[in-house]
C-alpha positions, 0 to 999 in steps of 0.5 A: 169741673164741667157738667153735661146738660144731660146730667143737670137738666133732670135734676133741675126738673126734679127740683122744680116740680118736687112740690107737686109730689108733696100734695099727698095725704098722710098717715096720721094717729090722733085722739078726737073728742066731741059730738058724738064721743071720744075716739082713737083714730088711725088714718092710713094714706092709700094714694094722693087723695085717698085714705082709710080712717079707722076709729075705736072709742065711745059714742054717746046717744040717747033713748026715750020711751015711756016718758023717760030720757036716758043718755047712753054710752056705747063702744064703737068701731068704724072704718071709713074710706075717704076721698079728699077732693081739694088737696091741691087747692089747699096745698097751693094756698099753704093750708094743707097740714094734717090732711086739712081738706074737704072729703066724701066718705062712706063710714061703716061701723059696729056698735057693741051696745051700751055700757049699762044693762038698760039697752044692749043692742048691737048694731051695724052702721053704714053712713055716706058723709061729707066732711072737712078737717082743718088744722089748728096749729101743728098738732090740733085739728077740727073735723066736722061731718054730716050725712045720713046713716042706716043702723040695722041689727038682727031685728030692725033697721033705722035711718038716722041723721049723722053729725060729727063735730070733733076736736083732736090732737095729732101725734 
């Protein structure tokens, strides 16, 4: 059986360049724990380097006043668009699993106050961040982010440093 070059050549090109199309971030479900809390996360891919990460969970914080120090738990919901910028380099090295790359993000969220009646302050949060994620095996990840956040509610606003260090399990 004889095959025409016009038929074979497109298939050879497709086979030769198919790894290029694999350099795309993926949609992931995960549970993360660390500093500042425990969250369920869904990261949805929006393109080759873009995702939107949505998290719901509990964050920990503190309050100090009148010579007292209190650790507070507060429910939080965050939406975070991310731009992964070294996807191709990590893919070429064989290190791109579970969106393991560095990224810039703009985290926005809402905290519902605390679980205790001591401090019930709802707040909106906007925080530009830089971060990275690394795979630790097939299902485990390490993620770190640093940035600065503006927390504001009806009565006041406040700038806070943002530091997230999380270990997670990807389903």
